[in-house]
N, C-alpha and C positions, 0 to 999 in steps of 0.2 A: 619388460612383461614377462619375456617367457620363463626366467629363472622365477618368478614371483608366483608363478603359474605352478611351476613343476620342481623345485628346489627347496626342501627345507635343511638348513646348515645345521642341523641337530645330531651329531655323530655317533649319540649313544642313546640315540630313541632303536626301537626296534622297528626294523623295515618294513613289520605288518602296519605299527601306528603311520609310519611317515605315508605310505602308500594310501592309509585311513583320512589322511590328513589332509593330503591333496586332494585324493578325488573326491574333500566334503568341495572344494573352491573350484571346482570345474562349473566352467559356463557359470559363476556365480557373481551376480556383483559387490563386490568390494568394497564399497562404500555403504553397506548393510552394515549396521551395528550389534547385530543377532547373529550373523556370522561370526562375527572373532570375540561374541561374547561367548558362543557355544566351540572356537576353536580352543580357545585359553584356558577353559574351564576344562576343554579334552586335557589337554596337552599340561595343565596344571598337576592330575591326577598322575601323572611321569615322574619320575626323580630327578631328572631335570631340569635347575633350579630359572633356568632363563632357556628363551627359545629364538632365535634368530633364523629372518632371511635373508638371500646373499650374503652373510657373513655375519662374525661377530664384530668385538672390541679389539681383539688380539692382530686382525685383517687391516685394520682402520688406525691403530695408535699412531703408525706411522706418519701417516700423514694429521693427526688432530694433536698431538701434543705440541710440533712447532708452531703452529696456530695459538694454540693459547700460550705461548710463549712469548710471542709477538703481541699477545693483547695485553700491552701492560698498565694500558689507561686503567682501567680496573682490577683490584686485586681485592679477594681473587675474581677473575674473569667470569661472569654467569654465563652459561650453557644453558638449550634448552632443548629438548628433543620430540617433536610434534609426532605426533604417532607413534609413539613408544612402547605399545605393549608389552612384551616380555623380554624383549630384547637384553642383551648384554654392553650395549654402549654406555648409557646409564650408571648400572652399578659398575662397569670396568673401569669409567674415569673416576669413580668415585674412591675403588678401591686400589688400582693400579695408578695412577697420577700422580707423581711424586711432587708435584706443587699444587696450591692450593686451588680447589674450583669449587663452585654451587651452581649444581646443578637438579635441574627441573626436567622430569619426566611427566608427558601428558599424555593423555588419550582416553579415547570417549567410551571405550568401554571399559566399565565401573569392575568386572571381571578380572580386567588384567592391570586397572591399577591396586586393587585387593593383595592382590598377588602379591606386584611389587613391593608394597608397604608391608607385608608382613613378610616376604623375603629382606628388606633393611633391617627391620625390625629385631627378628628373632623370632619369629613366630610357629606353632606349629613344632616344636623342639629345636629348633635352627638357632645356631648361632649367628647373633647378629653380626649384617656389616662393619667392618671397619675401615675408614678411610685411610687411603696413602698418605694422605698428609692432614695434621691433626685439626686445619684450618679449613680443611672441605667441607661441603654440606652436601647431602640430599634430600628431594623432595618429588613425593607422586602426587597431580591432583589427573580427578576427571576433567574434560574438559574437549570439547571442539575444535579442531586445531583448523577449523575456515571459519571459528569467533571467537579469540584468544581475550576478547578485555577482558571477560571477568578475572582473567589468570596473570595479564601481563600488560602492561604500561607500553609506550611507543617507545624506542630505542634502547629501552631496556638489557638485553643480551649481547654478548659479545661474539658467539657464535652458538649461530642455531643448525640445528641436524635433521633431515627427515629420509628415512631409510627404506625405503618404501614407500611410504605414503603417498606421494604425488600419483603412483604407479597405483595404487589402488584408489584415491580417487575418481581420476580420468575414466576410470573404468567405468564411471558413474556418469561420463563427459569432462569435457575440458574445461567448461563455467567454474567447475566447484572446483578445479585444482588451480585455475588460473585466482581462485579467493584463497585457496591452501597459501597458494605463492604472496599475495598482497597481504597477509596476517604475518609470514614470516615475517616480510620485509618491512613491515609496521612498527613490529618488537625489535628487530636487530639495530645496534647502534649504527649510523652513519660511516664507521671507521671498521665493524663488524663483517662475521663472515656467514653464506648461508651455505652449507654441503648439501645437494642430492645425493644420494647411494642409489645408483640404477644399474639393472642391466638395458635399458634401454638405449638403442643408437644415436650419437651424437646430430646424425643427420634428420634424428628425428625431435627430440629435448631442447638442443641449444637455440632451434626458431623459436620456440616457445618460452624458453627463458628467455632470452634479447628480447621480446615482443613485451613480458611481461615484468619486465625488469630496466624501463627508462631509466637512462642515469647513474645503472648500477654496473659494473666489468661482469661481462660471463667468461669463464672458463671451465675448461673440463681436462680432468686428470684419469687416467688411465689405469684400473688395479686389478692384479692379478694377475692370470690365472686361477683361482680359488676354486677346488672339484671341477676342475679343465673347464669353466666359464670365465670370459674376459669381463668385469664391472667397472663404471666409473663414475666416478666423484664430478659433482658437477658442481663449481663455484662461483656464486654471487657476492661479490666482494663490493664496499664504498672504498672511498680512499682510505690511502694509508699513508 
C-alpha cells in the first residue's frame, strides 16, 4: 500500500499536480467512490490521457502477453480489468497486443468510465484508438467490482486483472477485499488466471489469497523495480 499512497506513475504530470493528487488520498477511505470521481475528474483536465497507479501497460506486458498466448481455448481471449480507473492496461492491450483480445474495463466511478469511453471513441477532438489486431475489442462499463453479476457471467474471462483494487478496497476492511476476490474468481474460467498487481509484501498478501482461493494455485512474481520501487504480481490460477 505504500506506493499506492505515495506514488503516481504519470511522468508528464507537473510535480505540483502529483503532490496535490497524492495529498488528496492521505488518510482517505480508498473504497469511497466520491474520492475517485474527484481524482479522475481532476486528472482528466490534464494533457495525459491515462493515469496509472504503480506502473502502466509497458511494464506489465512481458507478463500479460505470454499468458494471453497460452489461453488458446478462447479466441479472442477475454480480459477483465476490475477497478480499471483511467489506467493504460486496457488501452495498451487493445492498441499494442499483436494477438486478438477482447478487453472489458469496469470501474465504479462514472467519471473514469466516461473518460475512457471518450478516449476510445476519439471524443473531444482526439483520434479514436486503433486496435493492435483487427479482431480485438475494447469496452468500458460502470460496475462495482464486488458485484459483477450485471456485467459478467461465471467463468467468462480467461484473464482478470486487478491493479491496486484489492489495495484500495482492503483499506475499508478485508471482508470487502475477499468479496472482490470471490467475484474475480467467479467470472474467471477454470483454466484462467487472476493477476493482482501490488506493492504489498508477499508475507501479507499470500496468506490472504490462499485463504480466499481454495482449490486455486497461488504464486507470486517480482516486478521491477520501477521508479525505485519493487512490485509484485500475485497469480491465482486454475488448472492448465
